[in-house]
N, C-alpha and C positions, 0 to 999 in steps of 0.2 A: 504494500500500500504506500509506504513512504517512498519507495524507489520510483513508483509510477508518478507520484506527485513531484518528485525531484526532476524526473525526465521532462515532464510537462512544463515545469517552471523554467528549466534551462532552455527548452525550445522557445518558450515565449520571450525570454530575455534576449535570445539571439536574433529574433525577428526585428528588434529595434536597431540592430547593428548592420542590417543589410543596406547596401548603397542603392538607393532608388534612382533610376534614370528618369528625371522629370524634365518637363518643358519649362524653361524660365524666360521671363521677359514678355514682350508682346507676342501675340499669335499673328504673324504677318501673312496676309493673303497675297500670293504672288501676283494675282491680277490687280489688286488694289494699288500696288506700288507704281503701276504704269498708268493708272487713272489720274493720280495727282500730278499737277504740272506747275511750273514756275508761274507766278502771278495769282495762284489760288490763295484764298484767305486762310488764316490759321483755323478759323471755325470750320471751313469746308474740308480741310485736311484732317482735322480731328474728328469730324463726322464720318469720314471714310476710313481712317486708320485707327481711331480710338485715341485714348490718352497716351502721350509718349512715355516710354519707360524711364527716360532720363531727361530732366529739365534742370539745367545748371543755373542757379540763381545769379552767378557771376556773368553768365551769358544768356540772358532771357530771350535773345533773338534766335537761339538754337534749340532744336528739339531732336531727340534721338529715339527712334523706334528700333529696338534690337531684340532678337530672340536667339537663344541657345537651345539646341535640341540634339538628341541622339538619333541617328539612323539605326533602327533595329536590325536591318539587313546587314549593314557593314560594321555595326557597333562603333561608329565614329561620331565625334562631336562636331557639330557645325554651328557657325555663327553667321547670321545675316541680318541686314538691317537697312534702314533709311535714315539719313541725316538731313534735316530740313533747316535752312537758315532763312530767317524772315527779315524784311526791311522794317523801317520805322512805322509803316502803316499795317504791319502784321500780314504782309503778303509774301509768299515764298519767293525768295530771290535766287536760291540755289537748292537743288535737291541732289543728294549723292546716294546712290544705291550700291550696296556691296553684299557679296555672298550669294548672288542669284545666278551664277554662271551655269 
């Protein structure tokens, strides 16, 4: 009885030590990144892409949409994202896409 309880307890404690491969950051739709264009307003870009993962208070004109994920087939980590730089009127003046090759 005590041995069975001990085995179950050890099994439960070990499940907390398993490294979970989870999706982090924004979930970026590959089609959405091509819809947004320079000249679009911050509101329209956030309506399409959602809230940015990173907004730097030192650079409020820049927003970064980034996602890290594991490909289950190759077991490799990938990072891809979109960096949007806005002008004083909060219109996109530069859009840099990376990791979508």
